[in-house]
DSSP file (Angstrom, degrees, kcal/mol; ACC not computed):
  #  RESIDUE AA STRUCTURE BP1 BP2  ACC     N-H-->O    O-->H-N    N-H-->O    O-->H-N    TCO  KAPPA ALPHA  PHI   PSI    X-CA   Y-CA   Z-CA
    1    1 A D     >        0   0    0      0, 0.0     4,-2.4     0, 0.0     5,-0.2   0.000 360.0 360.0 360.0 -38.3    0.0    0.0    0.0
    2    2 A D  H  >  +     0   0    0      2,-0.2     4,-2.2     1,-0.2     5,-0.1   0.910 360.0  47.5 -63.3 -41.5    2.8    2.4    0.8
    3    3 A V  H  > S+     0   0    0      2,-0.2     4,-2.4     1,-0.2     5,-0.2   0.913 110.9  51.0 -67.1 -42.0    4.4    1.8   -2.6
    4    4 A R  H  > S+     0   0    0      1,-0.2     4,-2.6     2,-0.2    -2,-0.2   0.921 111.2  48.5 -60.5 -43.8    1.1    2.3   -4.4
    5    5 A R  H  X S+     0   0    0     -4,-2.4     4,-2.7     2,-0.2    -1,-0.2   0.881 109.0  53.9 -64.2 -37.8    0.5    5.6   -2.6
    6    6 A L  H  X S+     0   0    0     -4,-2.2     4,-2.4     2,-0.2    -2,-0.2   0.931 111.2  44.6 -61.8 -45.8    4.1    6.7   -3.5
    7    7 A F  H  X S+     0   0    0     -4,-2.4     4,-2.7     2,-0.2     5,-0.2   0.907 111.9  53.4 -64.8 -41.5    3.4    6.1   -7.2
    8    8 A D  H  X S+     0   0    0     -4,-2.6     4,-2.3     1,-0.2    -2,-0.2   0.934 111.4  45.7 -56.9 -47.0    0.0    7.8   -6.9
    9    9 A E  H  X S+     0   0    0     -4,-2.7     4,-2.6     2,-0.2     5,-0.3   0.905 111.9  51.0 -65.7 -42.2    1.6   10.8   -5.4
   10   10 A A  H  X>S+     0   0    0     -4,-2.4     4,-3.1     1,-0.2     5,-0.6   0.922 112.2  47.0 -60.9 -43.7    4.4   10.9   -8.0
   11   11 A E  H  X5S+     0   0    0     -4,-2.7     4,-1.4     3,-0.2    -2,-0.2   0.878 112.4  50.1 -67.0 -36.8    1.8   10.7  -10.8
   12   12 A T  H  <5S+     0   0    0     -4,-2.3    -2,-0.2    -5,-0.2    -1,-0.2   0.922 121.2  33.7 -65.0 -44.2   -0.3   13.4   -9.2
   13   13 A Q  H  <5S+     0   0    0     -4,-2.6    -2,-0.2    -5,-0.2    -3,-0.2   0.839 138.5  13.4 -80.9 -35.0    2.6   15.8   -8.8
   14   14 A L  H  <5S-     0   0    0     -4,-3.1    -3,-0.2     1,-0.3     2,-0.2   0.531  97.2-119.2-125.1  -9.8    4.7   14.9  -11.8
   15   15 A G     << +     0   0    0     -4,-1.4    -1,-0.3    -5,-0.6    -2,-0.1  -0.499  69.2   0.1  93.5-170.7    2.7   12.8  -14.3
   16   16 A K  S    S-     0   0    0     -2,-0.2     2,-0.3     1,-0.1    46,-0.1  -0.148  80.6-108.5 -54.5 143.7    3.5    9.3  -15.5
   17   17 A V        +     0   0    0     44,-0.5    46,-2.6     1,-0.2    -1,-0.1  -0.604  34.9 177.6 -78.5 130.8    6.6    7.7  -14.1
   18   18 A D        +     0   0    0     -2,-0.3    49,-2.5     1,-0.3     2,-0.4   0.735  66.0  26.9-100.1 -32.0    9.5    7.4  -16.6
   19   19 A V  E     -a   67   0A   0     47,-0.2     2,-0.5     2,-0.0    -1,-0.3  -0.996  55.4-162.8-140.4 136.6   12.2    5.9  -14.4
   20   20 A L  E     -a   68   0A   0     47,-2.2    49,-3.1    -2,-0.4     2,-0.5  -0.986  10.9-169.5-114.6 128.4   12.3    3.8  -11.2
   21   21 A V  E     -a   69   0A   0     -2,-0.5     2,-0.7    47,-0.2    49,-0.2  -0.971   6.0-162.5-118.6 116.9   15.6    3.7   -9.3
   22   22 A N  E     +a   70   0A   0     47,-2.9    49,-2.8    -2,-0.5    29,-0.0  -0.880  33.1 141.8 -97.0 112.8   15.9    1.1   -6.5
   23   23 A N        +     0   0    0     -2,-0.7     2,-0.3    47,-0.2    -1,-0.1  -0.029  23.9 127.3-143.2  32.5   18.8    2.2   -4.3
   24   24 A A        +     0   0    0     22,-0.2     2,-0.3    47,-0.1    27,-0.1  -0.725  23.6 144.1 -96.6 144.7   17.8    1.4   -0.7
   25   25 A G        -     0   0    0     -2,-0.3     2,-0.3     2,-0.0    18,-0.0  -0.939  26.1-158.5-170.9 153.2   19.9   -0.6    1.6
   26   26 A I        -     0   0    0     -2,-0.3     2,-0.3    17,-0.1    21,-0.0  -0.932   5.3-164.0-133.0 158.9   20.8   -0.9    5.3
   27   27 A L        +     0   0    0     -2,-0.3     2,-0.5     2,-0.0    56,-0.1  -0.928   9.8 179.6-148.5 120.7   23.8   -2.5    7.0
   28   28 A K        -     0   0    0     -2,-0.3     2,-0.8    54,-0.1    57,-0.2  -0.967  24.6-145.1-118.1 110.1   24.2   -3.4   10.6
   29   29 A V        +     0   0    0     -2,-0.5    54,-0.2    56,-0.1    53,-0.1  -0.676  43.1 132.6 -84.4 111.0   27.6   -5.0   11.1
   30   30 A L        -     0   0    0     52,-1.7    54,-0.3    -2,-0.8    55,-0.3  -0.981  63.3 -89.0-149.0 152.9   27.4   -7.7   13.8
   31   31 A P    >   -     0   0    0      0, 0.0     3,-2.1     0, 0.0     4,-0.5  -0.417  45.7-114.4 -59.3 145.0   28.5  -11.3   14.2
   32   32 A L  G >  S+     0   0    0      1,-0.3     3,-1.6     2,-0.2    -3,-0.0   0.858 114.4  60.8 -52.1 -41.0   25.9  -13.6   12.8
   33   33 A A  G 3  S+     0   0    0      1,-0.3    -1,-0.3     3,-0.0     0, 0.0   0.700 102.5  53.4 -63.3 -18.9   25.1  -15.1   16.3
   34   34 A Q  G <  S+     0   0    0     -3,-2.1    -1,-0.3     2,-0.1     2,-0.3   0.501  84.1 105.7 -94.7  -5.2   24.1  -11.6   17.5
   35   35 A H    <   -     0   0    0     -3,-1.6     2,-0.2    -4,-0.5    -3,-0.0  -0.560  60.5-145.3 -77.4 138.0   21.6  -10.9   14.8
   36   36 A S     >  -     0   0    0     -2,-0.3     4,-2.2     1,-0.1     5,-0.1  -0.524  25.4-111.1 -94.4 165.6   17.9  -11.1   15.8
   37   37 A D  H  > S+     0   0    0      1,-0.2     4,-2.9     2,-0.2     5,-0.2   0.876 119.9  56.5 -60.3 -37.3   15.0  -12.3   13.8
   38   38 A E  H  > S+     0   0    0      2,-0.2     4,-2.4     1,-0.2    -1,-0.2   0.906 107.0  47.0 -63.2 -42.0   13.8   -8.7   13.7
   39   39 A L  H  > S+     0   0    0      2,-0.2     4,-2.4     1,-0.2    -1,-0.2   0.900 112.2  50.2 -68.0 -39.4   17.1   -7.4   12.2
   40   40 A F  H  X S+     0   0    0     -4,-2.2     4,-2.9     2,-0.2     5,-0.2   0.944 111.5  48.7 -60.4 -47.2   17.0  -10.2    9.6
   41   41 A D  H  X S+     0   0    0     -4,-2.9     4,-3.0     1,-0.2    -2,-0.2   0.896 110.0  52.0 -60.1 -41.2   13.4   -9.3    8.7
   42   42 A Q  H  X S+     0   0    0     -4,-2.4     4,-2.0     2,-0.2     5,-0.2   0.935 111.9  46.0 -61.8 -46.2   14.3   -5.6    8.5
   43   43 A N  H  X S+     0   0    0     -4,-2.4     4,-2.9     2,-0.2     5,-0.4   0.946 115.5  45.9 -60.1 -49.4   17.2   -6.4    6.1
   44   44 A F  H  X>S+     0   0    0     -4,-2.9     4,-2.1     1,-0.2     5,-2.0   0.911 111.2  52.6 -62.0 -43.2   15.1   -8.7    4.0
   45   45 A N  I  <>S+     0   0    0     -4,-3.0     5,-1.8    -5,-0.2    -1,-0.2   0.872 117.1  37.6 -63.3 -37.5   12.2   -6.3    3.9
   46   46 A I  I  <5S+     0   0    0     -4,-2.0     5,-0.4    -5,-0.2    -2,-0.2   0.944 124.4  37.0 -78.6 -49.5   14.3   -3.4    2.6
   47   47 A H  I  <5S+     0   0    0     -4,-2.9     4,-0.2    -5,-0.2    -3,-0.2   0.927 134.8  12.8 -73.1 -46.1   16.7   -5.3    0.3
   48   48 A A  I  X5S+     0   0    0     -4,-2.1     4,-2.7    -5,-0.4    -3,-0.2   0.909 129.9  40.7 -99.5 -56.8   14.4   -7.9   -1.2
   49   49 A R  I  ><S+     0   0    0     -5,-2.0     4,-3.0     1,-0.2     5,-0.2   0.896 115.0  52.4 -65.8 -39.9   10.8   -7.1   -0.5
   50   50 A G  H  ><S+     0   0    0     -5,-1.8     4,-2.0    -6,-0.4    -1,-0.2   0.923 112.1  45.8 -61.3 -44.2   11.2   -3.4   -1.1
   51   51 A T  H  > S+     0   0    0     -5,-0.4     4,-2.5    -4,-0.2     5,-0.2   0.938 113.9  49.2 -62.8 -47.0   12.8   -4.0   -4.5
   52   52 A F  H  X S+     0   0    0     -4,-2.7     4,-2.7     1,-0.2    -2,-0.2   0.928 110.4  50.5 -58.3 -46.9   10.1   -6.5   -5.4
   53   53 A N  H  X S+     0   0    0     -4,-3.0     4,-1.9     1,-0.2    -1,-0.2   0.889 112.8  44.8 -63.0 -40.4    7.2   -4.2   -4.4
   54   54 A T  H  X S+     0   0    0     -4,-2.0     4,-2.5    -5,-0.2    -1,-0.2   0.886 113.6  50.5 -72.4 -36.6    8.5   -1.3   -6.4
   55   55 A L  H  X S+     0   0    0     -4,-2.5     4,-1.8    -5,-0.2    -2,-0.2   0.923 110.3  50.3 -63.4 -43.1    9.2   -3.4   -9.4
   56   56 A R  H  X S+     0   0    0     -4,-2.7     4,-0.5    -5,-0.2    -2,-0.2   0.921 113.8  44.0 -62.3 -44.5    5.8   -4.9   -9.3
   57   57 A E  H >X S+     0   0    0     -4,-1.9     3,-1.2     1,-0.2     4,-0.6   0.913 112.2  52.5 -67.5 -41.9    4.1   -1.5   -9.1
   58   58 A A  H >X S+     0   0    0     -4,-2.5     4,-2.4     1,-0.3     3,-0.9   0.818  95.3  71.1 -63.3 -30.0    6.3   -0.1  -11.8
   59   59 A A  H 3< S+     0   0    0     -4,-1.8    -1,-0.3     1,-0.3    -2,-0.2   0.776 109.8  32.3 -59.0 -26.3    5.4   -2.9  -14.1
   60   60 A T  H << S+     0   0    0     -3,-1.2    -1,-0.3    -4,-0.5    -2,-0.2   0.463 125.2  42.9-106.8  -3.7    1.9   -1.5  -14.5
   61   61 A R  H << S+     0   0    0     -3,-0.9   -44,-0.5    -4,-0.6    -2,-0.2   0.685  78.7 106.2-119.0 -23.3    2.8    2.2  -14.2
   62   62 A L  S  < S-     0   0    0     -4,-2.4   -44,-0.2    -5,-0.1     3,-0.1  -0.281  73.6-106.9 -65.1 144.8    5.9    3.1  -16.2
   63   63 A N    >   -     0   0    0    -46,-2.6     3,-2.7     1,-0.1     2,-0.2  -0.264  50.5 -82.5 -57.0 153.6    5.5    5.0  -19.4
   64   64 A S  T 3  S+     0   0    0      1,-0.3    -1,-0.1     3,-0.0     3,-0.1  -0.457 126.2  22.7 -57.4 129.6    6.1    3.0  -22.5
   65   65 A G  T 3  S+     0   0    0      1,-0.2    -1,-0.3    -2,-0.2    -2,-0.1   0.508  93.9 151.4  84.5   4.1    9.9    2.9  -22.9
   66   66 A G    <   -     0   0    0     -3,-2.7     2,-0.3   -49,-0.1   -47,-0.2  -0.156  35.7-133.1 -63.6 164.8   10.3    3.6  -19.2
   67   67 A R  E     -a   19   0A   0    -49,-2.5   -47,-2.2    -3,-0.1     2,-0.4  -0.918  11.1-155.8-126.8 148.5   13.4    2.4  -17.4
   68   68 A I  E     -a   20   0A   0     -2,-0.3     2,-0.5   -49,-0.2   -47,-0.2  -0.991   8.9-169.1-122.0 130.0   14.2    0.5  -14.2
   69   69 A I  E     -a   21   0A   0    -49,-3.1   -47,-2.9    -2,-0.4     2,-0.6  -0.979   1.7-170.1-121.2 119.3   17.6    0.8  -12.5
   70   70 A N  E     -a   22   0A   0     -2,-0.5     2,-0.3   -49,-0.2   -47,-0.2  -0.945   7.4-157.9-110.2 119.8   18.4   -1.6   -9.7
   71   71 A F        +     0   0    0    -49,-2.8     2,-0.2    -2,-0.6   -47,-0.1  -0.720  15.4 173.2 -91.7 146.3   21.5   -0.9   -7.7
   72   72 A S        -     0   0    0     -2,-0.3     2,-0.4   -49,-0.1   -47,-0.0  -0.701  27.8-102.5-134.0-168.9   23.2   -3.6   -5.7
   73   73 A S    >   -     0   0    0     -2,-0.2     3,-0.6     1,-0.1     4,-0.1  -0.929   1.5-147.1-125.8 144.5   26.4   -3.8   -3.7
   74   74 A S  G >  S+     0   0    0     -2,-0.4     3,-1.4     1,-0.2     4,-0.3   0.412  80.3 100.2 -83.0   2.5   29.8   -5.3   -4.4
   75   75 A T  G >>  +     0   0    0      1,-0.3     3,-2.0     2,-0.2     4,-0.8   0.819  66.4  70.0 -56.9 -32.8   30.0   -6.1   -0.7
   76   76 A V  G <4 S+     0   0    0     -3,-0.6     3,-0.4     1,-0.3    -1,-0.3   0.815  96.8  52.0 -58.6 -30.3   29.0   -9.7   -1.3
   77   77 A G  G <4 S+     0   0    0     -3,-1.4    -1,-0.3     1,-0.2    -2,-0.2   0.544  98.6  66.4 -82.1  -6.8   32.3  -10.4   -3.0
   78   78 A M  T <4 S-     0   0    0     -3,-2.0    -1,-0.2    -4,-0.3    -2,-0.2   0.731  82.1-152.7 -89.7 -23.0   34.3   -8.9   -0.1
   79   79 A N     <  +     0   0    0     -4,-0.8    -3,-0.1    -3,-0.4    -2,-0.1   0.920  27.2 179.2  52.1  51.9   33.4  -11.6    2.5
   80   80 A L    >   -     0   0    0     -5,-0.4     3,-1.4     1,-0.1    -1,-0.2  -0.572  33.6 -99.7 -86.9 147.2   33.8   -9.2    5.5
   81   81 A P  T 3  S+     0   0    0      0, 0.0    -1,-0.1     0, 0.0    -2,-0.0  -0.377 106.4  22.4 -63.0 140.7   33.2  -10.2    9.1
   82   82 A G  T 3  S+     0   0    0    -53,-0.1   -52,-1.7    -2,-0.1     3,-0.2   0.456  95.3  99.2  85.7   1.2   29.9   -9.2   10.5
   83   83 A Y    <>  +     0   0    0     -3,-1.4     4,-2.2   -54,-0.2     3,-0.3   0.308  42.2 112.1-101.2   8.6   28.2   -8.8    7.1
   84   84 A A  T  4 S+     0   0    0    -54,-0.3    -1,-0.2     1,-0.3   -55,-0.1   0.867  80.5  42.2 -55.0 -46.7   26.4  -12.2    7.0
   85   85 A V  T  4 S+     0   0    0    -55,-0.3    -1,-0.3    -3,-0.2    -2,-0.1   0.850 112.2  55.4 -72.1 -32.6   22.8  -10.9    7.3
   86   86 A Y  T  4        0   0    0      1,-0.3    -1,-0.2    -3,-0.3    -2,-0.2   0.896 360.0 360.0 -63.9 -40.5   23.5   -8.1    4.8
   87   87 A I     <        0   0    0     -4,-2.2    -1,-0.3   -12,-0.1    -2,-0.2   0.466 360.0 360.0 -77.1 360.0   24.7  -10.6    2.2
């Protein structure tokens, strides 16, 4: 519902959406054993579900020829301590 309202507001203020940029992410550096279910859910909801929800809404709203840009992180290749939930 939040994503739908965001698109509604953008269309009201600016007209049809031409570009969607997914660039949200969070990182809490902790050893895996110290991560809670809540922190895991927060990471998953922002990184995966948030991207999915905006892509799904954009699929029906973008102008013909519109573009979607999804940013990700090269952090996954670094294998740093404390990044387990982020990756």
